C-alpha positions in Angstrom: 180.1 170.4 72.8 182.2 168.0 74.9 185.8 168.7 75.7 187.9 166.1 74.0 191.7 166.5 74.1 193.7 166.2 70.9 195.6 163.1 72.1 193.9 160.4 74.1 195.3 156.9 74.4 192.7 154.1 74.9 194.0 152.1 77.8 191.1 149.8 78.4 187.6 149.1 77.1 185.0 147.1 79.0 181.4 146.1 78.2 178.9 145.4 81.0 176.8 142.3 81.0 174.8 142.3 84.2 177.9 143.4 86.0 178.1 144.3 89.7 180.7 147.0 88.8 183.2 148.1 86.2 186.7 148.5 87.5 189.8 149.8 85.8 192.9 148.3 87.4 196.6 148.1 86.2 196.1 150.9 83.8 196.6 154.0 86.0 200.3 155.0 86.1 202.3 158.1 86.4 202.4 158.3 82.6 199.3 160.4 82.3 198.3 163.3 84.6 194.7 163.1 83.4 192.4 160.3 82.6 188.9 160.2 80.9 186.3 157.6 81.3 183.7 157.6 78.5 180.4 156.0 79.3 178.2 154.9 76.4 174.6 153.5 76.6 174.8 152.3 80.2 171.6 150.6 81.3 171.0 149.6 85.0 169.0 146.8 86.6 167.3 148.7 89.4 165.1 151.8 89.0 165.5 155.1 91.0 169.1 154.3 91.7 172.4 156.0 92.4 175.5 155.8 90.2 178.8 156.0 92.1 182.6 156.2 91.8 185.2 154.9 94.2 189.0 154.9 94.3 191.6 152.2 95.2 195.2 152.6 96.4 196.0 148.9 96.1 195.2 148.3 92.4 191.6 147.2 93.2 192.1 144.7 96.0 190.0 147.1 98.1 188.3 150.4 97.5 188.3 153.4 99.8 184.9 153.7 101.6 185.2 157.0 103.5 186.5 160.6 103.2 184.8 161.4 99.8 183.3 164.7 99.1 181.1 165.5 96.1 178.7 168.2 94.7 176.5 168.1 91.7 174.0 170.2 89.8 171.3 168.6 87.6 169.3 170.4 85.0 166.2 168.5 83.8 162.7 169.1 82.6 161.5 169.7 86.1 164.0 172.4 86.9 167.5 172.9 88.3 168.8 171.7 91.6 172.0 170.7 93.3 173.3 168.6 96.3 176.5 167.7 98.0 178.1 165.7 100.7 181.2 166.5 102.7 181.6 163.1 104.3 180.6 160.3 101.9 181.5 156.6 101.2 181.7 157.3 97.4 181.5 160.0 94.8 177.9 160.3 93.7 177.8 160.7 89.9 174.0 160.7 89.5 170.8 159.8 91.3 167.3 158.9 90.3 168.7 156.7 87.5 166.0 155.0 85.4 166.3 151.3 84.5 164.3 151.5 81.3 166.3 149.6 78.7 166.0 152.3 76.1 167.2 155.0 78.5 170.9 154.8 79.0 173.5 157.0 80.6 176.1 158.7 78.4 178.9 161.0 79.2 182.4 161.6 80.5 184.2 161.4 83.9 187.5 163.3 83.9 190.0 162.2 86.6 192.9 164.4 87.8 196.0 163.6 90.0 195.6 159.9 90.0 198.7 158.0 91.0 200.3 161.1 92.7 200.6 162.2 96.3 198.0 164.9 95.6 194.2 164.6 96.3 192.6 162.8 93.3 189.6 164.7 91.9 186.9 163.8 89.5 184.6 165.9 87.3 181.8 164.5 85.3 179.2 165.5 82.7 176.5 162.8 82.3 173.2 162.8 80.3 170.5 160.4 81.3 166.8 159.8 81.6 165.8 160.2 85.2 163.4 157.8 87.0 159.9 159.2 86.4 160.9 160.6 83.0 162.7 163.5 81.5 166.2 163.9 80.4 168.7 165.2 82.9 172.3 166.6 82.7 174.4 166.0 85.7 177.5 168.1 86.3 179.5 166.8 89.2 182.8 167.2 91.1 184.3 165.0 93.8 187.4 163.9 95.6 188.8 161.7 98.4 191.1 163.2 101.0 193.7 160.4 100.7 197.2 161.5 99.5 198.2 157.8 98.8 198.4 157.4 95.1 195.1 156.2 93.5 195.8 153.4 91.0 192.4 152.0 90.3 188.8 153.2 90.0 185.4 151.5 90.2 181.9 152.5 89.1 178.9 150.8 90.5 175.2 151.4 91.2 174.0 152.0 94.8 172.0 148.7 94.4 171.7 146.2 91.6 173.8 145.6 88.5 174.9 147.4 85.4 172.8 145.6 82.8 174.8 146.8 79.8 176.9 149.5 78.4 180.4 150.3 77.1 183.2 151.9 79.0 186.3 153.4 77.5 189.3 154.5 79.8 191.7 156.9 78.2 195.0 158.5 79.3 195.4 162.1 78.1 198.7 163.1 76.6 199.5 166.7 77.6 202.3 168.9 76.2 
């Protein structure tokens, strides 16, 4: 069962149509301490690909390209394994992504401490069909060491476009 807060405010919805990336700009403010990105039926153009997240501190004019760290664990039909990187150019959300049109990525990315002077962190749970077959569940965490407020995010593939999919960006109301 996925964690879904009692009060989520839909801030933006985007649909991919052979898109190089999906960016959420002008919606991250100090109003919400937590944000959730819901990914539904994302299909990619290139096979055996990576799925990545980057942050911006200038509302999407540029995206940070260093000082990311990430770690993930994947459970799939072939077993369980994990990986990580302490000096990356993006947060890896998933790898070995299949481009078969009937095999989309679904899941959530929860983002903490955006638009604050704290290190912004991300935590994700994604379900997808991996290149070569077999369903996989990716559990991931990542951050960037900047303490400049993060006010935009972008998701993109390591190469190629996002063929299709729906993306919902929510602010979480907390008591």
